[in-house]
Legacy VTK file of the C-alpha trace (Angstrom):
# vtk DataFile Version 3.0
C-alpha trace
ASCII
DATASET POLYDATA
POINTS 266 float
29.826 18.121 15.196
27.032 17.584 12.686
23.692 15.766 12.727
24.013 11.951 12.699
24.475 10.373 9.288
21.260 8.897 7.889
22.516 5.453 6.879
19.218 4.469 5.234
19.177 7.542 3.003
22.838 7.023 2.115
22.196 3.383 1.180
19.304 4.320 -1.094
21.488 6.939 -2.754
24.103 4.278 -3.438
21.544 1.843 -4.843
21.870 -0.706 -2.029
18.700 -2.707 -1.343
17.422 -2.218 2.206
15.515 -4.973 4.008
13.141 -4.074 6.809
10.531 -5.239 9.301
7.407 -3.597 10.744
7.429 -2.845 14.499
3.857 -2.514 15.772
3.826 -3.955 19.301
4.418 -0.568 20.912
7.305 -1.940 22.977
10.781 -0.450 23.251
11.963 -3.789 24.648
10.720 -5.645 21.549
12.264 -2.997 19.299
15.601 -3.441 21.052
15.474 -7.209 20.460
14.693 -6.699 16.781
17.448 -4.108 16.369
20.131 -6.794 16.481
18.338 -9.262 14.194
20.145 -8.206 11.030
17.547 -6.002 9.330
18.683 -2.762 7.700
15.687 -0.834 9.015
12.684 -1.133 11.299
9.429 0.754 10.850
7.960 2.082 14.094
4.280 2.107 13.212
2.165 4.862 14.704
-0.648 4.496 12.185
-1.903 1.005 13.060
0.287 0.091 16.029
-0.762 1.215 19.564
1.831 3.994 19.658
1.770 7.583 20.866
4.666 10.060 20.749
6.285 8.958 24.059
6.132 5.280 23.010
7.580 6.038 19.576
10.258 8.137 21.245
11.163 5.266 23.565
11.546 2.935 20.589
13.719 5.473 18.788
15.897 5.517 21.900
16.079 1.708 21.926
17.307 1.683 18.316
19.857 4.420 18.885
23.470 3.271 18.460
22.352 -0.066 16.971
23.124 -1.313 13.435
19.466 -0.960 12.424
18.003 2.299 11.161
14.730 3.585 12.605
11.951 4.691 10.271
8.796 6.199 11.782
5.258 6.224 10.455
3.041 8.732 12.291
-0.758 8.350 12.173
-0.953 11.281 9.743
1.457 13.716 8.166
0.646 16.600 10.509
3.389 19.154 11.142
2.915 19.148 14.926
3.603 15.431 15.365
6.449 15.469 12.815
8.061 18.256 14.842
7.978 16.180 18.015
9.282 13.039 16.298
12.100 14.995 14.676
13.232 16.301 18.040
13.026 12.750 19.432
15.653 11.768 16.867
13.675 10.423 13.904
15.373 11.102 10.574
13.389 8.883 8.185
9.625 9.166 7.843
6.978 7.109 6.072
3.873 9.253 5.678
0.580 7.485 4.918
-2.098 8.353 2.369
-0.320 10.915 0.201
-2.441 11.723 -2.845
-0.963 14.903 -4.361
2.181 16.893 -5.002
0.775 19.620 -2.742
0.678 17.199 0.191
4.223 16.064 -0.575
5.519 19.633 -0.720
3.896 20.431 2.637
5.584 17.383 4.178
8.985 18.433 2.831
8.553 21.822 4.469
7.354 20.320 7.762
10.550 18.286 8.048
13.012 21.105 7.377
14.255 24.159 9.190
13.679 27.636 7.708
14.206 29.052 5.170
13.482 25.729 3.427
10.695 24.691 5.784
8.690 25.376 8.917
10.307 23.067 11.506
10.551 24.811 14.865
14.025 25.368 16.289
13.781 23.456 19.551
15.863 20.307 19.095
18.098 21.341 21.987
15.428 19.821 24.246
15.579 16.431 22.550
17.568 13.412 21.506
18.052 14.711 17.955
20.817 17.094 19.032
22.039 14.732 21.756
20.305 17.095 24.166
22.085 20.175 22.806
25.523 18.526 22.745
25.770 18.644 18.916
26.685 22.271 18.177
26.093 22.124 14.406
22.853 20.149 14.537
20.445 22.821 13.261
22.685 23.763 10.321
23.184 20.154 9.176
19.930 18.396 10.099
18.057 19.102 6.848
20.554 17.126 4.768
19.991 13.949 6.803
16.189 13.903 6.603
14.673 11.169 4.451
11.050 11.490 3.372
9.180 8.461 2.047
5.589 9.139 1.016
3.043 6.358 0.935
0.803 6.053 -2.126
-2.018 3.618 -1.455
-5.043 4.459 -3.558
-6.028 5.261 -7.120
-5.881 9.010 -6.511
-2.258 8.705 -5.407
-1.421 6.523 -8.410
-2.946 9.091 -10.761
-0.681 11.785 -9.277
2.430 9.648 -8.856
4.502 11.489 -11.470
3.797 14.845 -9.837
4.501 13.427 -6.360
7.760 11.801 -7.457
8.918 15.057 -9.033
8.766 16.946 -5.719
12.232 17.919 -4.525
12.796 16.542 -1.040
10.802 13.356 -1.597
13.374 10.568 -1.383
11.125 7.634 -2.181
7.596 6.405 -2.715
6.190 3.443 -0.836
3.277 1.609 -2.399
0.780 0.361 0.201
-0.510 -2.839 -1.416
-3.278 -3.653 1.073
-5.023 -0.292 0.914
-4.414 -0.026 -2.819
-6.033 -3.428 -3.325
-9.030 -2.355 -1.236
-9.416 0.876 -3.195
-9.286 -1.092 -6.437
-12.057 -3.432 -5.277
-9.845 -6.311 -4.142
-10.085 -6.036 -0.359
-7.837 -8.652 1.266
-6.252 -9.674 -2.058
-3.176 -7.556 -2.722
-1.905 -10.292 -5.052
-4.713 -9.782 -7.556
-3.328 -9.420 -11.119
-4.878 -5.964 -11.528
-3.221 -4.751 -8.313
0.136 -6.258 -9.238
-0.020 -4.570 -12.636
-0.717 -1.221 -10.970
2.252 -1.697 -8.623
4.524 -2.622 -11.515
3.455 0.470 -13.455
3.928 2.682 -10.390
7.419 1.297 -9.817
8.411 2.119 -13.390
7.151 5.704 -13.032
8.913 6.180 -9.685
12.190 4.890 -11.147
11.876 7.281 -14.084
12.038 10.148 -11.580
15.110 8.683 -9.866
13.321 8.022 -6.584
13.453 4.888 -4.409
10.651 2.321 -4.598
9.350 0.707 -1.421
6.720 -1.836 -0.416
5.909 -4.421 2.265
4.391 -7.882 2.565
4.193 -10.753 5.023
4.394 -13.330 2.220
7.864 -14.418 1.133
6.674 -15.519 -2.337
5.077 -12.086 -2.746
8.293 -10.470 -1.528
10.188 -12.204 -4.329
7.707 -10.814 -6.840
8.143 -7.274 -5.507
11.929 -7.614 -5.471
11.880 -8.745 -9.090
9.736 -5.724 -9.935
12.551 -3.540 -8.631
11.758 -2.692 -4.995
14.665 -0.722 -3.516
13.532 -1.209 0.074
11.002 -3.637 1.456
9.617 -4.966 4.725
8.995 -8.709 4.760
6.999 -9.076 7.945
5.831 -7.549 11.208
6.770 -8.205 14.808
3.113 -9.142 15.401
2.848 -11.760 12.656
6.292 -13.157 13.574
5.198 -13.564 17.202
1.828 -15.068 16.306
3.428 -17.462 13.844
6.242 -18.561 16.149
4.117 -19.268 19.217
1.443 -21.016 17.182
3.969 -23.173 15.326
5.708 -24.131 18.556
2.461 -25.388 20.111
1.318 -27.195 16.964
4.697 -28.881 16.477
4.587 -30.222 20.023
1.010 -31.474 19.668
1.459 -32.717 16.103
-1.309 -30.505 14.733
-1.551 -29.217 11.183
-1.171 -25.492 10.535
-4.507 -23.696 10.026
-5.453 -21.838 6.878
-4.471 -18.184 7.041
-6.802 -15.274 6.476
-5.979 -11.847 5.106
-5.815 -8.955 7.526
-3.819 -6.557 5.373
-0.419 -7.409 6.828
LINES 1 267
266 0 1 2 3 4 5 6 7 8 9 10 11 12 13 14 15 16 17 18 19 20 21 22 23 24 25 26 27 28 29 30 31 32 33 34 35 36 37 38 39 40 41 42 43 44 45 46 47 48 49 50 51 52 53 54 55 56 57 58 59 60 61 62 63 64 65 66 67 68 69 70 71 72 73 74 75 76 77 78 79 80 81 82 83 84 85 86 87 88 89 90 91 92 93 94 95 96 97 98 99 100 101 102 103 104 105 106 107 108 109 110 111 112 113 114 115 116 117 118 119 120 121 122 123 124 125 126 127 128 129 130 131 132 133 134 135 136 137 138 139 140 141 142 143 144 145 146 147 148 149 150 151 152 153 154 155 156 157 158 159 160 161 162 163 164 165 166 167 168 169 170 171 172 173 174 175 176 177 178 179 180 181 182 183 184 185 186 187 188 189 190 191 192 193 194 195 196 197 198 199 200 201 202 203 204 205 206 207 208 209 210 211 212 213 214 215 216 217 218 219 220 221 222 223 224 225 226 227 228 229 230 231 232 233 234 235 236 237 238 239 240 241 242 243 244 245 246 247 248 249 250 251 252 253 254 255 256 257 258 259 260 261 262 263 264 265
């Protein structure tokens, strides 16, 4: 028996677009509801969502054996937290604020067993090996790891060719909100200058044969990103879906007009 097949990584390798949603409520129950909503992947957000390792682990458990693949974003790309999330069963990682090839290479090593990396051999204690019931887990796990690095400032854009060339990096995710802020357009990720930078980054990522990812909560903006060539994309968050649905329900009943929206990054 080998490590579970990473369906998200396989789909990217076959050139199949993957549609996702952000999961930031910190609730395994909410994640379980979303897991049967038809999305290819869900991002368990530990950077901005109120999540610690046990909460992220519980959400990974809720998504296990569902049609939807779990991606995890830790607060930072530190080896100690990646080790724990790996043993909890995470196979696909989105790592924020990557600015150099050196960072990317360190992340590749953190996610792999020796001699190709520094991951500790302790998965027998966790869900990853089905609690030590998968005899070939440690010899097959490396092949099913998917590393997506997040480039979200001008420094990362300047190094994007070097980052994309790192073996073991499967894709690059452009963070439009933080990129816009770094470029002087805080709260306006649709600014022409930002869109041009994203388009240029996508072309450079494609030239290296890596997958291109992005997210938005605006469907018109999602169409723009898809036309630019996004290979995987999130089109909303559980938070904004909940806020929108409950607000719309009340306003429809009372006959009120929808308020103007403000930019909060997502």
